[in-house]
Backbone of each chain as ProteinMPNN parsed JSONL, in Angstrom:
{"seq_chain_A": "XXXXXXXXXXXXXXXXXXXXXXXXXXXXXXXXXXXXXXXXXXXXXXXXXXXXXXXXXXXXXXXXXXXXXXXXXXXXXXXXXXXXXXXXX", "coords_chain_A": {"N_chain_A": [[0.829, -1.21, 0.0], [1.819, 1.33, 0.947], [3.979, 1.424, -0.759], [2.789, 1.526, -3.342], [1.352, 3.912, -3.171], [3.481, 5.674, -2.854], [4.742, 5.331, -5.301], [2.794, 5.965, -7.237], [1.527, 8.297, -6.434], [3.105, 10.068, -4.718], [5.613, 10.265, -6.04], [4.938, 11.18, -8.782], [3.736, 13.624, -8.013], [5.824, 15.059, -6.792], [7.551, 15.253, -8.926], [5.996, 16.821, -10.585], [6.071, 19.137, -9.052], [8.771, 19.768, -9.343], [8.831, 20.381, -12.07], [7.153, 22.608, -12.085], [8.707, 24.345, -10.559], [10.78, 24.666, -12.303], [9.774, 26.417, -14.164], [10.062, 28.868, -12.848], [12.806, 28.924, -12.792], [13.34, 29.37, -15.471], [11.957, 31.814, -15.937], [12.769, 33.645, -13.921], [13.561, 36.873, -12.945], [15.987, 37.869, -11.862], [19.374, 36.873, -10.968], [19.527, 35.728, -8.277], [16.87, 34.76, -8.046], [16.87, 32.591, -9.81], [18.767, 31.021, -8.549], [17.47, 30.391, -6.16], [15.346, 28.888, -7.182], [16.779, 26.745, -8.264], [17.904, 25.681, -5.971], [15.604, 24.821, -4.638], [14.869, 22.868, -6.469], [16.912, 20.941, -6.233], [16.466, 20.227, -3.593], [13.956, 19.075, -3.863], [14.752, 16.963, -5.393], [15.862, 15.207, -3.542], [13.511, 14.313, -2.387], [12.407, 12.979, -4.61], [14.217, 10.871, -4.914], [13.855, 9.506, -2.49], [11.145, 8.834, -2.663], [11.229, 7.128, -4.863], [12.839, 5.117, -3.803], [11.087, 4.167, -1.865], [8.953, 3.287, -3.5], [10.067, 1.316, -5.178], [10.976, -0.332, -3.265], [13.669, -0.338, -2.465], [15.826, 0.201, -0.282], [18.451, 1.053, -0.322], [18.917, 3.288, -1.85], [18.64, 5.466, -0.256], [21.041, 6.308, 0.777], [22.141, 7.752, -1.344], [20.47, 9.927, -1.301], [21.318, 11.245, 1.003], [23.851, 12.143, 0.188], [23.11, 13.878, -1.871], [21.746, 15.812, -0.405], [23.838, 16.95, 1.081], [25.515, 17.994, -0.983], [23.8, 19.794, -2.203], [23.438, 21.788, -0.288], [26.068, 22.808, -0.115], [26.302, 23.777, -2.73], [24.403, 25.854, -2.793], [25.504, 27.617, -0.923], [27.888, 28.278, -2.23], [26.871, 29.565, -4.494], [25.629, 31.777, -3.299], [27.828, 33.135, -2.284], [29.101, 33.728, -4.695], [27.213, 35.372, -5.963], [27.282, 37.578, -4.275], [29.969, 38.433, -4.49], [30.13, 39.018, -7.194], [28.828, 41.417, -7.752], [30.228, 43.22, -6.242], [32.556, 43.634, -7.587]], "CA_chain_A": [[0.0, 0.0, 0.0], [2.688, 2.503, 0.994], [4.812, 1.424, -1.966], [2.061, 1.982, -4.528], [1.068, 5.343, -3.007], [4.715, 6.412, -3.128], [5.091, 5.261, -6.72], [1.782, 6.523, -8.138], [1.067, 9.625, -6.004], [4.156, 10.958, -4.212], [6.636, 10.505, -7.072], [4.462, 12.122, -9.805], [3.47, 14.964, -7.464], [7.086, 15.774, -6.593], [8.079, 15.582, -10.256], [5.208, 17.988, -11.011], [6.606, 20.298, -8.335], [10.05, 20.118, -9.975], [8.538, 21.042, -13.354], [6.631, 23.941, -11.763], [9.83, 25.178, -10.137], [11.61, 24.938, -13.483], [9.226, 27.632, -14.775], [10.71, 30.006, -12.194], [14.209, 28.936, -13.227], [13.383, 29.994, -16.798], [11.449, 33.183, -15.912], [13.389, 34.429, -12.878], [14.162, 38.101, -13.475], [17.359, 38.113, -11.419], [20.149, 35.65, -10.702], [19.109, 35.04, -7.05], [15.646, 33.989, -8.272], [17.233, 31.309, -10.414], [19.473, 30.205, -7.553], [16.461, 29.853, -5.24], [14.626, 27.82, -7.88], [17.679, 25.594, -8.386], [18.015, 25.106, -4.628], [14.381, 24.056, -4.382], [14.844, 21.673, -7.32], [17.76, 19.887, -5.652], [15.798, 19.726, -2.393], [12.916, 18.156, -4.308], [15.41, 15.756, -5.874], [15.937, 14.281, -2.406], [12.191, 13.691, -2.284], [12.237, 12.027, -5.713], [15.013, 9.666, -4.631], [13.239, 8.741, -1.394], [9.897, 8.255, -3.152], [11.585, 5.984, -5.712], [13.294, 4.045, -2.916], [9.885, 3.581, -1.276], [8.128, 2.606, -4.485], [10.736, 0.112, -5.656], [11.403, -1.078, -2.079], [15.13, -0.453, -2.537], [16.25, 1.21, 0.708], [19.859, 1.453, -0.477], [18.976, 4.601, -2.505], [18.613, 6.546, 0.737], [22.421, 6.806, 0.884], [22.335, 8.772, -2.375], [19.744, 11.126, -0.863], [22.187, 11.957, 1.952], [24.9, 12.842, -0.568], [22.486, 15.001, -2.588], [21.455, 16.856, 0.577], [25.097, 17.648, 1.388], [26.002, 18.741, -2.15], [22.884, 20.899, -2.488], [23.758, 22.871, 0.65], [27.325, 23.426, -0.54], [26.066, 24.515, -3.964], [23.72, 27.119, -2.515], [26.464, 28.509, -0.265], [28.814, 28.783, -3.246], [26.15, 30.513, -5.336], [25.423, 33.015, -2.544], [29.135, 33.806, -2.27], [29.353, 34.228, -6.047], [26.307, 36.5, -6.223], [27.738, 38.743, -3.526], [31.245, 38.906, -5.007], [30.024, 39.441, -8.573], [28.419, 42.814, -7.842], [31.202, 44.079, -5.598], [33.685, 43.933, -8.467]], "C_chain_A": [[0.866, 1.264, 0.0], [3.52, 2.588, -0.279], [4.046, 1.975, -3.151], [1.68, 3.453, -4.399], [2.308, 6.156, -3.321], [5.0, 6.451, -4.618], [4.087, 6.01, -7.582], [1.22, 7.847, -7.656], [2.229, 10.538, -5.628], [5.163, 11.291, -5.309], [6.125, 11.424, -8.183], [4.225, 13.522, -9.255], [4.767, 15.733, -7.275], [7.705, 16.136, -7.939], [7.31, 16.772, -10.837], [5.708, 19.255, -10.331], [7.938, 20.729, -8.939], [9.808, 20.859, -11.283], [8.018, 22.451, -13.112], [7.755, 24.881, -11.353], [10.714, 25.554, -11.318], [11.096, 26.164, -14.24], [9.892, 28.865, -14.178], [12.173, 30.088, -12.592], [14.333, 29.598, -14.596], [13.0, 31.465, -16.731], [12.366, 34.115, -15.137], [14.052, 35.706, -13.337], [15.61, 38.297, -13.051], [18.06, 36.79, -11.145], [19.746, 34.981, -9.394], [17.802, 34.266, -7.187], [15.965, 32.611, -8.835], [17.938, 30.409, -9.398], [18.479, 29.59, -6.57], [15.697, 28.714, -5.893], [15.484, 26.564, -7.975], [17.838, 24.885, -7.042], [16.786, 24.271, -4.305], [14.347, 22.792, -5.226], [15.734, 20.577, -6.752], [17.145, 19.335, -4.379], [14.692, 18.736, -2.773], [13.517, 16.871, -4.876], [15.598, 14.722, -4.782], [14.614, 13.544, -2.261], [11.946, 12.671, -3.379], [12.976, 10.735, -5.409], [14.338, 8.828, -3.55], [11.928, 8.111, -1.851], [10.177, 7.055, -4.05], [12.055, 4.815, -4.86], [12.108, 3.357, -2.24], [9.134, 2.728, -2.296], [8.741, 1.314, -4.973], [11.184, -0.783, -4.508], [12.909, -1.363, -2.122], [15.727, 0.536, -1.55], [17.685, 1.69, 0.541], [19.971, 2.836, -1.121], [18.998, 5.756, -1.515], [20.011, 7.13, 0.944], [22.673, 7.923, -0.12], [21.635, 10.052, -1.962], [20.575, 11.925, 0.134], [23.23, 12.771, 1.2], [24.308, 14.046, -1.288], [22.179, 16.142, -1.62], [22.722, 17.645, 0.899], [25.533, 18.536, 0.235], [25.117, 19.948, -2.412], [23.158, 22.077, -1.568], [25.031, 23.597, 0.227], [27.13, 24.27, -1.788], [25.394, 25.845, -3.698], [24.658, 28.108, -1.847], [27.408, 29.117, -1.296], [28.136, 29.804, -4.138], [25.948, 31.84, -4.611], [26.72, 33.827, -2.502], [29.411, 34.463, -3.617], [28.478, 35.432, -6.361], [26.814, 37.744, -5.521], [29.037, 39.303, -4.117], [31.101, 39.498, -6.399], [29.697, 40.926, -8.656], [29.464, 43.733, -7.238], [32.342, 44.451, -6.541], [33.254, 44.816, -9.642]], "O_chain_A": [[0.68, 2.154, -0.829], [3.744, 3.672, -0.815], [4.573, 2.801, -3.897], [1.678, 4.177, -5.395], [2.224, 7.199, -3.97], [5.445, 7.471, -5.146], [4.478, 6.636, -8.567], [0.485, 8.488, -8.407], [2.339, 11.649, -6.145], [5.528, 12.453, -5.492], [6.818, 12.386, -8.517], [4.482, 14.508, -9.947], [4.822, 16.929, -7.562], [8.313, 17.197, -8.081], [7.894, 17.628, -11.5], [5.765, 20.318, -10.949], [8.211, 21.925, -9.039], [10.485, 21.842, -11.581], [8.382, 23.384, -13.828], [7.773, 26.051, -11.733], [11.323, 26.624, -11.334], [11.874, 26.87, -14.881], [10.246, 29.796, -14.9], [12.726, 31.18, -12.719], [15.307, 30.302, -14.861], [13.633, 32.293, -17.386], [12.705, 35.207, -15.594], [15.04, 35.636, -14.068], [16.396, 38.848, -13.821], [17.432, 35.733, -11.095], [19.624, 33.756, -9.374], [17.622, 33.238, -6.535], [15.411, 31.601, -8.4], [17.736, 29.195, -9.385], [18.611, 28.428, -6.186], [15.424, 27.696, -5.257], [14.988, 25.452, -7.793], [17.898, 23.657, -6.975], [16.892, 23.166, -3.773], [13.859, 21.756, -4.772], [15.36, 19.405, -6.781], [17.265, 18.144, -4.09], [14.503, 17.71, -2.119], [12.88, 15.818, -4.849], [15.512, 13.52, -5.03], [14.577, 12.333, -2.043], [11.353, 11.621, -3.132], [12.449, 9.642, -5.613], [14.253, 7.605, -3.661], [11.623, 6.98, -1.474], [9.444, 6.067, -4.005], [11.724, 3.663, -5.141], [12.103, 2.14, -2.059], [8.73, 1.602, -2.007], [8.037, 0.322, -5.165], [11.712, -1.87, -4.739], [13.355, -2.479, -1.851], [16.106, 1.634, -1.958], [18.094, 2.646, 1.201], [20.996, 3.5, -0.969], [19.33, 6.886, -1.875], [20.149, 8.314, 1.252], [23.331, 8.915, 0.194], [22.132, 11.146, -2.232], [20.543, 13.155, 0.116], [23.472, 13.935, 1.52], [24.92, 15.113, -1.321], [22.335, 17.311, -1.973], [22.683, 18.873, 0.981], [25.882, 19.699, 0.443], [25.609, 21.008, -2.799], [23.119, 23.229, -1.999], [25.082, 24.827, 0.207], [27.711, 25.349, -1.91], [25.758, 26.857, -4.297], [24.628, 29.3, -2.154], [27.7, 30.313, -1.255], [28.749, 30.806, -4.507], [26.074, 32.905, -5.215], [26.708, 35.047, -2.663], [29.888, 35.596, -3.684], [28.944, 36.404, -6.956], [26.787, 38.837, -6.087], [29.187, 40.519, -4.232], [31.865, 40.392, -6.764], [30.219, 41.628, -9.522], [29.593, 44.885, -7.65], [33.019, 45.458, -6.333], [34.079, 45.167, -10.486]]}, "seq_chain_B": "XXXXXXXXXXXXXXXXXXXXXXXXXXXXXXXXXXXXXXXXXXXXXXXXXXXXXXXXXXXXXXXXXXXXXXXXXXXXXXXXXXXXXXXXXXXXXXXXXXXXXXXXXXXXXXXXXXXXXXXXXXXXXXXXXXXXXXXX", "coords_chain_B": {"N_chain_B": [[-0.369, -9.71, 9.821], [-0.106, -7.417, 12.316], [-2.146, -5.315, 14.504], [-0.714, -3.086, 15.242], [1.171, -2.827, 13.213], [-0.517, -2.198, 11.044], [-1.521, 0.248, 11.938], [0.824, 1.823, 12.057], [1.422, 1.835, 9.365], [-0.711, 3.275, 8.294], [-0.267, 5.75, 9.502], [2.168, 6.371, 8.299], [1.331, 6.601, 5.634], [-0.348, 8.848, 5.86], [1.536, 10.817, 6.607], [3.148, 10.824, 4.304], [1.332, 11.75, 2.326], [0.489, 14.249, 3.309], [2.97, 15.584, 3.368], [3.6, 15.591, 0.638], [1.632, 17.291, -0.355], [2.392, 19.692, 0.867], [4.866, 20.093, -0.377], [4.05, 20.503, -3.02], [2.609, 22.882, -2.673], [4.702, 24.56, -1.997], [6.15, 24.634, -4.386], [4.297, 25.871, -6.089], [4.144, 28.303, -4.77], [6.719, 29.318, -5.211], [6.568, 29.935, -7.907], [4.392, 31.733, -8.076], [4.646, 33.831, -6.221], [5.286, 37.362, -5.692], [7.885, 38.386, -5.48], [11.377, 38.207, -4.739], [12.024, 37.687, -2.046], [9.67, 36.862, -0.826], [9.24, 34.615, -2.369], [11.417, 33.113, -1.565], [10.737, 32.674, 1.06], [8.478, 31.018, 0.682], [9.71, 28.831, -0.613], [11.718, 27.915, 1.186], [10.567, 27.402, 3.83], [8.152, 25.924, 3.414], [8.962, 23.82, 1.745], [10.871, 22.542, 3.304], [9.332, 21.629, 5.476], [7.487, 19.968, 4.093], [9.16, 18.074, 2.808], [10.407, 17.018, 5.045], [8.223, 15.746, 6.272], [7.64, 13.81, 4.311], [10.01, 12.31, 4.389], [9.955, 11.39, 7.021], [7.686, 9.765, 6.904], [8.662, 7.829, 5.128], [10.671, 6.839, 6.778], [9.125, 5.644, 8.756], [7.996, 3.63, 7.217], [10.237, 2.062, 6.565], [10.82, 0.949, 9.063], [11.65, -1.474, 10.12], [14.23, -1.778, 9.386], [16.793, -0.573, 10.908], [19.064, 0.927, 10.247], [18.456, 2.228, 7.796], [16.196, 3.733, 8.518], [17.271, 5.431, 10.456], [19.057, 6.831, 8.885], [17.289, 8.253, 7.261], [16.049, 9.903, 9.164], [18.3, 11.326, 9.872], [18.741, 12.793, 7.528], [16.529, 14.491, 7.662], [17.132, 16.005, 9.961], [19.469, 17.223, 9.079], [18.476, 18.753, 6.936], [16.813, 20.51, 8.353], [18.736, 21.907, 9.717], [20.353, 23.098, 7.704], [18.771, 24.412, 5.752], [17.679, 26.964, 6.696], [20.105, 28.366, 7.01], [21.19, 28.443, 4.424], [19.147, 29.865, 3.134], [19.256, 32.267, 4.49], [21.836, 33.218, 3.798], [21.5, 33.491, 1.047], [19.421, 35.372, 0.886], [20.646, 37.535, 2.102], [22.766, 38.034, 0.318], [21.225, 38.696, -1.907], [19.857, 40.991, -1.053], [21.989, 42.704, -0.631], [22.959, 42.989, -3.196], [21.021, 44.486, -4.312], [18.47, 43.535, -5.144], [15.128, 44.25, -5.843], [12.446, 44.96, -3.492], [9.003, 43.848, -3.306], [6.578, 46.083, -4.663], [4.416, 46.582, -3.022], [5.278, 45.969, -0.505], [5.387, 46.774, 2.935], [7.228, 47.288, 4.881], [10.643, 47.688, 5.674], [13.235, 46.643, 7.317], [15.954, 46.971, 6.994], [16.416, 49.249, 5.586], [18.463, 51.854, 4.507], [20.462, 51.125, 6.236], [22.499, 49.666, 5.224], [25.821, 49.638, 4.164], [27.24, 50.019, 1.189], [29.889, 50.443, 0.439], [31.835, 49.418, 2.3], [30.622, 47.03, 2.817], [29.04, 46.485, 5.127], [26.678, 46.349, 7.873], [24.784, 48.739, 9.681], [24.258, 48.209, 13.059], [21.543, 47.36, 15.285], [22.103, 48.351, 17.844], [23.822, 50.402, 17.244], [22.211, 52.369, 16.136], [20.378, 52.914, 18.064], [20.924, 54.847, 20.273], [20.956, 57.298, 18.845], [18.321, 57.49, 17.907], [17.0, 57.753, 20.312], [18.029, 60.215, 21.124], [17.013, 61.926, 19.145], [14.308, 61.842, 19.723], [14.024, 62.87, 22.286]], "CA_chain_B": [[-0.081, -8.301, 10.106], [-0.761, -7.046, 13.573], [-2.827, -4.019, 14.526], [0.292, -2.01, 15.322], [1.735, -2.643, 11.871], [-1.496, -1.468, 10.233], [-1.583, 1.632, 12.428], [2.024, 2.55, 11.62], [1.356, 2.029, 7.918], [-1.655, 4.378, 8.031], [0.414, 7.002, 9.862], [3.16, 6.619, 7.254], [0.609, 7.113, 4.458], [-0.791, 10.223, 6.132], [2.708, 11.697, 6.545], [3.573, 10.959, 2.909], [0.393, 12.551, 1.536], [0.569, 15.635, 3.786], [4.236, 16.152, 2.912], [3.54, 15.846, -0.805], [0.819, 18.497, -0.583], [3.205, 20.863, 1.235], [5.879, 20.288, -1.418], [3.384, 21.12, -4.168], [2.311, 24.281, -2.328], [5.938, 25.346, -2.058], [6.504, 24.863, -5.794], [3.374, 26.887, -6.609], [4.534, 29.571, -4.167], [7.919, 29.842, -5.864], [6.213, 30.517, -9.2], [3.349, 32.75, -8.022], [4.924, 34.949, -5.325], [5.659, 38.507, -6.519], [9.098, 39.044, -5.017], [12.364, 37.173, -4.398], [12.049, 37.348, -0.617], [8.48, 36.048, -0.563], [9.493, 33.324, -3.002], [12.35, 32.37, -0.718], [9.96, 32.224, 2.211], [7.694, 29.849, 0.276], [10.532, 27.664, -0.95], [12.467, 27.368, 2.316], [9.799, 26.841, 4.942], [7.184, 24.91, 3.032], [9.595, 22.615, 1.208], [11.508, 21.809, 4.407], [8.291, 20.9, 6.202], [6.929, 18.896, 3.272], [10.139, 17.011, 2.61], [10.579, 16.359, 6.336], [7.123, 14.804, 6.492], [7.809, 12.66, 3.406], [11.119, 11.474, 4.865], [9.528, 10.682, 8.235], [6.812, 8.685, 6.457], [9.524, 6.761, 4.616], [11.357, 6.214, 7.921], [8.16, 4.735, 9.396], [7.83, 2.445, 6.366], [11.445, 1.243, 6.694], [11.117, 0.912, 10.496], [12.297, -2.725, 10.521], [15.651, -1.659, 9.056], [17.129, 0.595, 11.714], [20.054, 1.749, 9.552], [17.808, 3.095, 6.8], [15.321, 4.697, 9.201], [18.082, 6.471, 11.098], [19.593, 7.692, 7.83], [16.235, 9.186, 6.841], [15.903, 10.924, 10.209], [19.482, 12.191, 9.794], [18.521, 13.751, 6.43], [15.587, 15.507, 8.144], [17.861, 16.906, 10.861], [20.393, 18.006, 8.26], [17.695, 19.767, 6.212], [16.363, 21.535, 9.298], [19.882, 22.742, 10.088], [21.001, 23.822, 6.611], [17.878, 25.225, 4.908], [17.667, 28.367, 7.11], [21.408, 28.993, 6.773], [21.309, 28.721, 2.992], [18.206, 30.919, 2.767], [19.758, 33.522, 5.05], [22.951, 33.685, 2.975], [20.991, 33.891, -0.269], [18.668, 36.607, 1.058], [21.618, 38.588, 2.386], [23.442, 38.363, -0.938], [20.279, 39.35, -2.81], [19.595, 42.355, -0.567], [23.189, 43.511, -0.83], [23.148, 43.3, -4.613], [19.991, 45.401, -4.764], [17.233, 42.963, -5.686], [14.083, 45.091, -5.253], [11.296, 44.371, -2.804], [7.71, 44.027, -3.956], [6.21, 47.49, -4.446], [3.421, 46.692, -1.964], [5.852, 45.68, 0.811], [5.157, 47.961, 3.748], [8.24, 47.507, 5.904], [11.98, 47.227, 5.329], [14.036, 46.944, 8.507], [17.357, 47.259, 6.672], [16.507, 50.401, 4.694], [19.392, 52.874, 4.943], [21.452, 50.645, 7.203], [23.535, 48.892, 4.553], [26.859, 50.468, 3.564], [27.783, 49.201, 0.097], [31.327, 50.547, 0.177], [32.613, 48.452, 3.081], [29.848, 45.79, 2.941], [28.659, 46.246, 6.52], [25.349, 46.807, 8.286], [24.664, 49.383, 10.977], [23.473, 47.299, 13.88], [20.464, 47.965, 16.065], [22.645, 49.097, 18.981], [24.441, 51.628, 16.76], [21.212, 53.385, 15.828], [19.454, 53.127, 19.187], [21.096, 56.106, 20.994], [20.579, 58.402, 17.981], [16.861, 57.575, 17.893], [16.586, 58.305, 21.607], [18.386, 61.627, 21.166], [16.105, 62.696, 18.305], [12.964, 61.926, 20.286], [13.942, 63.59, 23.556]], "C_chain_B": [[-0.839, -7.869, 11.363], [-1.418, -5.674, 13.458], [-1.815, -2.876, 14.513], [0.912, -1.738, 13.956], [0.792, -1.848, 10.986], [-1.542, -0.007, 10.632], [-0.38, 2.43, 11.934], [2.006, 2.8, 10.115], [0.412, 3.172, 7.564], [-1.003, 5.713, 8.375], [1.445, 7.365, 8.796], [2.501, 7.175, 6.001], [0.187, 8.561, 4.667], [0.375, 11.198, 6.046], [3.145, 11.913, 5.097], [2.655, 11.905, 2.147], [0.443, 14.009, 1.983], [1.85, 16.298, 3.287], [4.218, 16.462, 1.438], [2.744, 17.103, -1.096], [1.625, 19.749, -0.235], [4.262, 21.15, 0.172], [5.263, 20.945, -2.646], [3.075, 22.584, -3.903], [3.569, 25.126, -2.435], [6.34, 25.611, -3.503], [5.596, 25.919, -6.409], [3.748, 28.261, -6.059], [5.749, 30.167, -4.849], [7.56, 30.472, -7.209], [5.322, 31.744, -9.019], [3.712, 33.971, -7.168], [5.55, 36.117, -6.09], [7.104, 38.974, -6.37], [10.074, 37.957, -4.607], [12.239, 36.73, -2.951], [10.831, 36.524, -0.234], [8.633, 34.667, -1.186], [10.398, 32.471, -2.142], [11.65, 31.852, 0.521], [9.15, 30.98, 1.859], [8.592, 28.639, 0.098], [11.186, 27.07, 0.29], [11.553, 26.661, 3.311], [8.93, 25.687, 4.494], [7.868, 23.65, 2.512], [10.313, 21.851, 2.31], [10.487, 20.993, 5.176], [7.783, 19.716, 5.384], [7.892, 17.743, 3.113], [10.414, 16.286, 3.927], [9.477, 15.352, 6.61], [7.25, 13.582, 5.597], [8.892, 11.725, 3.931], [10.729, 10.729, 6.142], [8.563, 9.548, 7.892], [7.611, 7.515, 5.917], [10.246, 6.051, 5.753], [10.416, 5.273, 8.657], [7.976, 3.469, 8.563], [9.023, 1.51, 6.485], [11.804, 1.014, 8.162], [11.787, -0.386, 10.921], [13.796, -2.706, 10.253], [16.175, -0.394, 9.742], [18.128, 1.508, 11.01], [19.412, 2.727, 8.592], [16.95, 4.152, 7.495], [16.141, 5.803, 9.845], [18.729, 7.371, 10.065], [18.552, 8.708, 7.377], [16.038, 10.286, 7.882], [17.101, 11.875, 10.188], [19.338, 13.198, 8.661], [17.583, 14.853, 6.896], [16.311, 16.509, 9.038], [18.797, 17.809, 10.063], [19.658, 19.097, 7.486], [17.264, 20.882, 7.148], [17.514, 22.447, 9.704], [20.337, 23.632, 8.938], [20.065, 24.732, 5.837], [17.809, 26.677, 5.387], [18.983, 29.074, 6.845], [21.549, 29.377, 5.303], [20.378, 29.857, 2.59], [18.68, 32.27, 3.293], [20.889, 34.088, 4.19], [22.461, 34.212, 1.637], [20.233, 35.211, -0.157], [19.589, 37.777, 1.326], [22.33, 39.02, 1.115], [22.501, 39.112, -1.871], [20.014, 40.776, -2.36], [20.806, 43.251, -0.833], [23.427, 43.845, -2.289], [21.962, 44.063, -5.179], [18.815, 44.783, -5.479], [16.056, 43.69, -5.039], [13.042, 44.291, -4.484], [10.055, 44.574, -3.657], [7.227, 45.448, -3.685], [5.155, 47.645, -3.374], [3.963, 46.268, -0.607], [5.77, 46.938, 1.665], [6.28, 48.212, 4.736], [9.576, 46.925, 5.459], [12.91, 47.624, 6.473], [15.442, 47.401, 8.164], [17.511, 48.525, 5.857], [17.464, 51.443, 5.285], [20.456, 52.399, 5.906], [22.582, 49.875, 6.547], [24.517, 49.84, 3.891], [27.515, 49.685, 2.44], [29.291, 49.316, -0.015], [32.125, 49.532, 0.986], [31.81, 47.203, 3.417], [29.529, 45.476, 4.399], [27.248, 46.76, 6.755], [25.488, 47.582, 9.582], [23.796, 48.493, 11.857], [22.43, 48.075, 14.659], [21.031, 48.822, 17.199], [23.354, 50.361, 18.528], [23.402, 52.737, 16.589], [20.363, 53.742, 17.031], [19.685, 54.459, 19.906], [20.676, 57.31, 20.162], [19.062, 58.598, 17.997], [16.386, 58.193, 19.199], [16.877, 59.797, 21.673], [17.413, 62.465, 20.335], [14.747, 62.873, 18.966], [12.911, 62.815, 21.515], [14.184, 65.088, 23.355]], "O_chain_B": [[-2.065, -7.958, 11.431], [-1.267, -4.972, 12.458], [-2.02, -1.846, 13.871], [1.149, -0.589, 13.582], [1.215, -0.944, 10.266], [-1.596, 0.877, 9.777], [-0.522, 3.556, 11.455], [2.497, 3.822, 9.637], [0.687, 3.949, 6.65], [-1.157, 6.691, 7.643], [1.58, 8.534, 8.432], [3.022, 8.097, 5.373], [0.339, 9.399, 3.778], [0.235, 12.283, 5.482], [3.473, 13.032, 4.7], [3.128, 12.766, 1.405], [0.441, 14.912, 1.147], [1.821, 17.443, 2.834], [4.759, 17.483, 1.014], [3.113, 17.892, -1.966], [1.558, 20.751, -0.947], [4.528, 22.309, -0.146], [5.865, 21.834, -3.248], [3.248, 23.431, -4.779], [3.524, 26.264, -2.901], [6.821, 26.7, -3.819], [6.062, 26.77, -7.167], [3.684, 29.262, -6.773], [5.817, 31.379, -5.049], [8.19, 31.45, -7.611], [5.487, 32.719, -9.752], [3.143, 35.043, -7.37], [6.281, 35.885, -7.053], [7.514, 39.89, -7.082], [9.652, 36.887, -4.168], [12.336, 35.54, -2.653], [10.926, 35.602, 0.577], [8.21, 33.667, -0.605], [10.188, 31.266, -2.0], [11.92, 30.744, 0.985], [9.123, 30.01, 2.617], [8.287, 27.552, 0.589], [11.212, 25.849, 0.443], [11.732, 25.479, 3.603], [8.948, 24.611, 5.091], [7.42, 22.539, 2.794], [10.363, 20.622, 2.262], [10.719, 19.827, 5.496], [7.66, 18.604, 5.896], [7.515, 16.581, 3.259], [10.631, 15.074, 3.932], [9.729, 14.255, 7.109], [7.007, 12.457, 6.033], [8.727, 10.505, 3.926], [11.119, 9.578, 6.334], [8.61, 8.487, 8.514], [7.3, 6.357, 6.197], [10.422, 4.833, 5.724], [10.841, 4.221, 9.134], [7.82, 2.376, 9.107], [8.851, 0.292, 6.504], [12.987, 0.894, 8.482], [12.432, -0.423, 11.968], [14.545, -3.506, 10.812], [16.022, 0.713, 9.225], [18.056, 2.728, 11.154], [19.765, 3.906, 8.564], [16.969, 5.323, 7.114], [15.763, 6.973, 9.794], [18.935, 8.556, 10.327], [18.872, 9.872, 7.137], [15.879, 11.456, 7.535], [16.958, 13.07, 10.447], [19.766, 14.344, 8.803], [17.796, 16.022, 6.575], [16.128, 17.718, 8.896], [18.905, 19.005, 10.335], [20.14, 20.225, 7.384], [17.335, 22.059, 6.795], [17.302, 23.622, 10.002], [20.673, 24.796, 9.157], [20.517, 25.745, 5.303], [17.876, 27.574, 4.547], [18.99, 30.253, 6.492], [21.971, 30.486, 4.975], [20.759, 30.72, 1.799], [18.526, 33.293, 2.626], [20.909, 35.281, 3.886], [22.933, 35.238, 1.148], [20.383, 36.082, -1.014], [19.354, 38.884, 0.841], [22.485, 40.213, 0.855], [22.915, 40.052, -2.549], [19.95, 41.683, -3.19], [20.658, 44.413, -1.212], [24.032, 44.872, -2.597], [21.886, 44.274, -6.39], [18.211, 45.425, -6.338], [15.979, 43.749, -3.812], [12.786, 43.121, -4.772], [10.053, 45.362, -4.603], [7.44, 45.97, -2.591], [4.996, 48.745, -2.844], [3.203, 46.207, 0.36], [6.046, 48.038, 1.187], [6.293, 49.26, 5.38], [9.637, 45.813, 4.934], [13.32, 48.779, 6.588], [16.066, 48.129, 8.935], [18.628, 48.86, 5.462], [17.295, 51.864, 6.429], [21.278, 53.198, 6.355], [23.527, 49.468, 7.223], [24.119, 50.737, 3.148], [28.284, 48.763, 2.713], [29.935, 48.391, -0.51], [32.995, 48.854, 0.44], [32.26, 46.387, 4.222], [29.719, 44.349, 4.856], [26.697, 47.505, 5.945], [26.211, 47.161, 10.485], [22.716, 48.071, 11.442], [22.442, 49.305, 14.681], [20.505, 49.897, 17.485], [23.489, 51.303, 19.309], [23.681, 53.904, 16.865], [19.692, 54.774, 17.024], [18.708, 55.171, 20.14], [20.099, 58.255, 20.701], [18.575, 59.725, 18.089], [15.494, 59.041, 19.21], [16.078, 60.564, 22.209], [17.027, 63.562, 20.738], [14.101, 63.909, 18.805], [11.89, 63.449, 21.778], [14.153, 65.853, 24.319]]}, "name": "protein", "num_of_chains": 2, "seq": "XXXXXXXXXXXXXXXXXXXXXXXXXXXXXXXXXXXXXXXXXXXXXXXXXXXXXXXXXXXXXXXXXXXXXXXXXXXXXXXXXXXXXXXXXXXXXXXXXXXXXXXXXXXXXXXXXXXXXXXXXXXXXXXXXXXXXXXXXXXXXXXXXXXXXXXXXXXXXXXXXXXXXXXXXXXXXXXXXXXXXXXXXXXXXXXXXXXXXXXXXXXXXXXXXXXXXXXXXXXXXXXXX"}
């Protein structure tokens, strides 16, 4: 029951959320808008991985979700640093 | 399947569905909000809550495998720790580079307190005595 809900409701809904966020990535008037959209997309990627792990009953994928969470945080920090330094020069 | 197993499975389903709805709301908020700061508010808070609920539901489903469940809870803790930090840094960088507020925003606490030349902020304690002097 949980597996089929994860595969047929949670996974499509999170993918729909990623597509919706991608609209902001394309529209975003300024660079920080795009960075926020990209940050949300990587955060939702964790959800996609966990929903797939639930649906396929493959708990080993959760390890990948940990790595994605770490990399996404580092990426946002680097982007914030870059945005701030870019205007100062 | 015992009663407890059924109960935990229902709770896991409820957490998964509630979390998915919050994630969808956060994605809609990122597209529909009028301003970077409001968008950031939607994306940070709502997506952290939604993803936390989804991960806790998954942890309940994988409850027989303690390693996996504890990894999922560790991801939730990590998200709760890092999402505010990342949003704060991004909002600070955006404010310092002059991303405008929504024209209907009614309050800006940092207005006039940011010095672009040396990249510093006047703090609350710096301005407090001046305000008192002007009023008295």
